[in-house]
N, C-alpha and C positions, 0 to 999 in steps of 0.2 A: 822721776821716776815714776812708773803706773804703778805701783805696787800696791796690790789688793784695792786695784779700784776697776769695776767690772762691768759697767755702765758706757755705754755710747754717750759720746758729750755733743756729737752731731755737728763739730765744728764751730759750737756757739758760745758765747758766755752763759754766766750763771744763771742770771736772770732773762734774758732772750732763750732760753732752753726753756724754764721753768711756762714763763708765757705761753712759749709756743704749743706746749704738751698739754698746758691748762686750757689753749683753744681747741685742741683735735680731738681731747677729751669730751667738751661740750657740743660738736659739731658731732662727734659720735655719738652720744647719747639721744640727741636733738632727730639724728637722720639716719639712725641703725648701721648707717656704712657708708664709709669715705675711701677715696682713691687717694694713694699716698706712695712714697719711695717703702722699701722695703724696711731698711734700718732705721725711720721715723717711729713708719706699723709697729717692730718690735720693742722700741723704746716706748711707744705709747702700751702697748701691751701691759707691761713693768707697772704704768703709771695709773691707768683705769682699772684693772681687774683689784686690786685690794679696797678701789673704793666703790665699785658694784660690790662686794662684801658688806661692807659699810652697811648698805643699803638693803642689804635684807633687815636690820633692825630699824626701824623707824620710829628714830628719837630725836629728840630735839638736840642733845651734842651729837650727834651718828651727822645731822645735818649741819651742824656747825664745821663741824672737822672736815666735812664734803665740802662745804662752800668755802672754805678755808685755799682750798683746794683748785679749784671752779672758776672760784670768783663769776660765777654767771645764775643765779638764781632760779631763771626757768629751766635750765639743765638740771638743777638741784632737784624741781620739782618731777620733770621727767623721769630721773630717777630714782624718784622713788617712790612715788606711784604708779609707775607704768614697769618700768628694770625691773626692779627690784622684787615685784610680786612677781614676776613670769621666770625671774630665776631663783626664784626661791628655795625648790630641791634640787637646784642642782649645786655640787660639790667645788666646783672654781671651776674652769678652762673657757668663760664665759665671751670672750675674742676667736676669731678665725682669720687665718690672713691664706687669703688667696694668691697667688703671684699670678700676675697677668703679663709680662714680658720685660722690653726693654724701653727706655725713651724713648724719643726719637731724636734728641736734642743734643743730650748729654751722656745717652745709653746708661741710664741708671736705672736699675732694679725697681720696677714699679711693682703693687700689690692693689688689692683690695682689703679692709682691715673690716670685719662686720658684727654684730653681736649674733652669735649662736641661735637664740632662741627665735630670732626675726628673719631669717633666710626661707619663706614657707615653701618653697622647691624642695631642696633638700631636706627639709622634717617630713612633707609627702613623699620620697624616695623612700625616707627611712621606715617611716610606716608598712610602704609595700612591700618591703625585704622582708622573707620569713626569719624564723626566731635562729637562730644557730644554735645544731644538733649539741650536744654532750660528748665529750670522748671519753667519759666515762665505761666503762663494761657495764653490759645488763647481767648481773645477777639473780638470781631469787626467783621469782615469777615466771619469768620469761624463757628461763632457763627449762622448768616445766613445761612450759607449751610449746617448746622447740626439739623435748623430746619425746614429747607425744605426738606435733608433725611428723618426728623422722620413723615413730614404729607407725603412721598409719600410713605413709609413703612405703614403709616395706610391703603393709600388706597389702596396697594397695598395687607393689610391684610382681608380688608370688603371685596373685589372682589374673593381673594380665599375661602370664608367663604361660599360667596355664592354660586361658585362651587362646595362646596363641601353637602352645603345644598340640589341642584340640582342632584347632584352626588344620595347619599343618597336616596332621593323621586324615583327616578329611582330603584335604589337597590329595594326600598322595596313594586314598584309595580310589579316587578319582582317576586320575592319572593310569593307573592299574588296570580298571573296569572299563577304560578308553582302549590301552594296549589290547586288552584280551577281545574285545569286541570287534578290533581291528584284525586281530589272528582268525577270529569263526567268520568274518568275511572272508578274509582270505582264503581259507579253506571252504568255502560256499560255491569259491570261482573255480577254486580249482576242481571237486568235484562238479560243476557244467563244463567247463573244457572237457572232460574227461568224459562224458556221456557223451558229447557230441560226437568224438571220437568215433 
């Protein structure tokens, strides 16, 4: 029975699994990105993230512990010199898994596992995006500003109504004067026709 055994054995013996994960972790530290199956990548993430956390504290004791896992002095040197310094302010989540589809031969789920701080394209895209706005209500100084803005807009509306009403009065006077002119014209025409007769 598999009670309380939460990790994936990956179909290998304990020694084979341990050697494989150490080799994959060394490859990931050196090349910053590797392509593998999704099951192996998930197992590797559990294996390597505690080692990267150890690399934040560059001491002889930490180096010896990490070397007991990796068995590769070049990978340990790279981890403590470059990777540990680059992820010093990150509180975890040092790796990212990007799924790439199925493998052609056996239809296995494939993915890319990479160190987060070394993907320059995603870092550049993140810097270009603007900050997320807060969802909190804005009370205080901004509410006073909105009150004064509304007072100003109501005053402007009243002024515009007065201007419009003055314009309409002028238009009505003009139309009445035009109608009056037409009446006088028609009266003069009637008078001239009567004189001719």
